[in-house]
C-alpha positions in Angstrom: -10.0 26.9 86.9 -12.3 27.4 84.0 -16.1 28.5 84.0 -18.8 29.0 81.5 -22.1 30.9 81.1 -25.0 29.5 80.1 -28.0 31.4 79.0 -31.4 29.9 79.0 -34.2 30.5 76.7 -37.1 32.8 77.9 -40.1 31.2 79.0 -42.1 29.8 76.2 -45.9 29.8 75.7 -47.4 26.8 74.1 -47.8 27.0 70.1 -50.9 26.0 68.6 -51.1 25.6 65.1 -54.3 25.6 62.6 -54.1 24.1 59.1 -55.9 23.5 56.1 -55.4 21.6 53.0 -56.8 20.5 49.9 -55.6 18.5 47.0 -56.3 16.8 43.8 -54.4 14.1 41.9 -54.8 11.7 38.6 -53.2 9.6 36.4 -53.2 9.1 32.5 -52.2 6.0 30.9 -51.3 5.6 27.1 -52.1 2.5 25.1 -48.4 2.5 24.1 -47.4 1.7 27.8 -46.7 5.3 29.1 -48.3 7.1 32.0 -48.5 10.3 33.5 -49.2 11.1 37.0 -49.8 14.4 38.7 -50.8 16.2 42.0 -51.4 19.6 43.1 -51.7 20.4 46.9 -52.8 23.6 48.4 -52.2 24.3 52.1 -52.6 27.0 54.7 -51.1 27.1 58.2 -51.6 29.9 61.0 -49.6 29.1 64.2 -50.3 31.2 67.4 -47.1 32.2 69.5 -44.8 30.6 67.1 -41.3 29.8 68.2 -38.4 31.4 66.6 -34.6 31.0 67.0 -32.6 34.1 67.8 -29.4 34.1 66.4 -26.6 35.8 68.4 -24.6 38.3 66.6 -21.5 37.5 68.7 -21.3 33.9 67.9 -22.2 32.0 64.8 -24.5 29.2 65.6 -25.9 30.1 69.1 -28.8 31.9 70.2 -31.9 31.1 71.9 -35.7 30.5 71.3 -38.4 32.7 71.9 -42.0 33.3 71.0 -42.6 35.1 67.8 -46.0 35.8 68.0 -48.3 34.4 65.2 -47.1 33.3 61.7 -48.6 32.2 58.8 -47.7 29.9 55.7 -49.4 29.6 52.5 -48.3 27.3 49.7 -48.7 24.9 47.1 -47.0 21.7 45.7 -47.1 20.6 42.1 -45.7 17.5 41.1 -45.8 15.8 37.4 -44.3 12.5 36.6 -44.2 10.4 33.6 -42.5 7.5 31.7 -42.4 5.8 28.6 -40.5 2.7 27.4 -37.3 4.4 27.4 -37.7 7.9 28.9 -38.9 9.0 32.5 -39.3 12.5 33.6 -40.7 14.9 36.3 -41.4 18.3 37.4 -42.0 19.6 40.9 -42.7 23.2 42.2 -43.1 24.1 45.4 -44.3 27.6 46.6 -44.2 29.0 50.5 -45.3 32.2 51.3 -44.1 32.2 55.1 -44.5 35.3 56.9 -45.3 36.8 60.3 -48.5 37.8 61.1 -48.1 40.0 64.1 -45.9 43.0 65.0 -42.8 41.9 66.9 -39.9 43.4 68.6 -36.8 41.2 68.8 -33.3 41.7 70.0 -31.1 44.2 67.8 -27.5 45.0 67.0 -27.0 48.1 64.9 -23.4 46.5 64.0 -25.2 43.9 61.8 -28.3 45.3 61.3 -28.7 49.0 60.2 -32.3 49.1 60.8 -32.2 48.5 64.6 -33.1 51.0 66.9 -30.3 51.8 69.0 -32.2 53.6 71.5 -34.3 50.8 72.4 -31.7 47.8 71.0 -34.6 46.1 69.1 -35.4 45.2 65.5 -39.1 45.9 64.5 -40.9 43.0 62.7 -44.1 43.9 60.9 -46.9 41.6 59.6 -46.1 40.5 56.2 -42.2 40.3 56.8 -41.0 37.0 55.6 -39.6 34.2 58.0 -36.0 33.9 57.2 -34.0 31.0 55.6 -37.1 29.9 53.8 -37.1 30.2 49.8 -40.5 31.3 48.5 -39.9 29.3 45.1 -38.6 25.9 44.9 -38.4 24.0 41.3 -37.1 20.4 40.5 -36.9 18.7 37.3 -35.3 15.5 36.0 -35.2 13.3 32.9 -34.0 9.7 32.8 -32.8 8.0 29.5 -32.6 4.3 29.0 -29.5 4.2 26.7 -29.7 0.3 26.7 -31.6 -2.4 28.5 -28.8 -2.2 31.1 -27.2 1.2 30.8 -29.5 4.4 32.4 -28.4 7.9 32.2 -30.2 10.7 34.8 -29.8 14.6 34.7 -31.5 16.4 37.3 -31.7 20.4 38.2 -32.7 22.2 41.4 -33.5 25.6 41.7 -34.3 27.9 44.9 -35.4 31.3 45.0 -33.9 33.9 47.4 -34.5 33.9 51.1 -34.1 36.3 54.1 -30.9 36.2 56.3 -31.2 34.8 59.9 -31.1 38.0 61.9 -32.9 40.5 59.6 -36.3 39.1 60.4 -37.3 42.9 59.7 -36.5 42.0 55.8 -34.2 45.3 56.0 -31.0 44.0 54.3 -30.6 42.3 50.8 -31.6 38.9 50.7 -29.4 36.0 50.2 -29.4 35.3 46.2 -31.3 32.1 44.7 -29.4 29.3 43.0 -29.8 26.5 40.4 -27.6 23.4 40.2 -27.5 20.4 38.0 -26.8 16.7 39.0 -25.7 14.0 36.9 -26.2 10.2 37.7 -25.4 7.2 35.5 -25.8 3.3 36.2 -24.8 0.2 34.3 -26.2 -3.3 35.3 -24.1 -6.3 34.4 -26.4 -8.6 36.0 -29.2 -8.4 38.4 -27.0 -8.7 41.4 -24.0 -6.5 40.4 -24.5 -2.7 39.2 -21.7 0.3 38.9 -22.8 3.7 39.2 -21.5 7.0 38.6 -22.8 10.5 40.0 -21.5 14.0 39.5 -23.1 16.7 41.8 -23.2 20.4 40.5 -22.0 19.4 37.4 -21.7 23.3 36.4 -19.5 23.8 39.4 -22.0 26.7 40.5 -20.8 29.0 43.4 -23.8 29.2 45.6 -25.1 29.5 49.3 -27.8 27.8 50.9 -27.9 29.5 54.1 -27.1 33.3 55.4 -27.1 34.7 59.1 -25.7 38.2 60.5 -23.1 38.3 63.1 -20.7 40.9 64.2 -17.5 41.4 62.2 -15.1 42.2 64.8 -15.7 39.2 66.6 -14.8 36.9 63.8 -11.7 38.9 61.9 -9.4 36.4 63.2 -11.5 33.6 61.6 -12.2 35.8 58.3 -9.6 38.8 58.2 -10.9 40.0 55.0 -14.6 39.9 55.7 -16.0 43.4 55.0 -19.6 42.3 55.3 -21.5 41.2 58.5 -23.6 38.9 56.3 -22.2 35.2 56.8 -22.8 32.6 54.2 -23.1 28.6 54.3 -21.5 27.8 51.0 -23.0 25.2 49.0 -21.0 21.9 47.8 -18.9 22.4 44.8 -18.7 20.0 41.6 -18.0 16.5 43.1 -17.8 13.0 41.8 -18.5 9.6 43.0 -18.2 6.2 41.5 -18.6 2.7 42.6 -20.1 -0.7 42.4 -23.2 -2.4 44.2 -23.4 -5.9 44.9 -26.9 -7.3 46.0 -26.8 -10.8 47.8 
C-alpha cells in the first residue's frame, strides 16, 4: 500500500491588471538600397492581488500559488534593425523594473534564507523589492554578412543582468549573476531548394546559469553531496554545434 499527500493552493483572489503603453516607430531608407527600422515602446502595468508561486524549500520544483498583494512592472523595449546590400544587423534592449508594490509576508525557512523571522516563520517583503526570476536588463545584438550570393554568416550575442533567486522575495541574498553568450550560424544555399547550415551555440563556452532557487541542503545532500550553499542553480547550455541539410520540395 502506498499513499501520497497533496497540498492545494490557498484560496486565490481574482487578479486585476491595469496597463498603459505608448510607443514610436520609424523607418529610414537610403538611396543605395539600405534601410533602418526602429521602435521604442514604454509600458507600465499595475496588478492587484497578483499571484505568486511560492517555492517549497523541501523539494525543488514544488510549491504552491498564493496572492502576493500588488505588483508593478515598468519597462521599455528599444529595437533597431538595418540592412545594406551585404550586411544586416540589429540591436535590441529591454528594461523591466518588476517590483512588489505592497508589504507582504510569505512562508519562510531560516535554513535557506537567513532573513526569515524564525518566531513567526515568515519572510518579510517590502514595496520596491524585486520580483524573483526577472532580469532588469536584457540586450541582444547581431550582425549578418553575405560573404557571397550563396553563403551567409550570422553572429549574435545575448546579455542578461542579474536576477533574484526564487525564495528570496525579500531581496536579502546575493542575486544570481548575469551572463552573456554568443552564437554563430552559417548557411550555404546550393540551389533554391537545397541548403546546408552550421550552428554553434555559446561559442565561447561561457559557464552561466539562467535560474536560481533556494532549497534546504539536508534534503538534497544525496543528490548533491558536496553542496555547501542552499542556492541551487539552473545551468545554461554549454558550447554545442549542429549541422544539417534542408531540402524544400
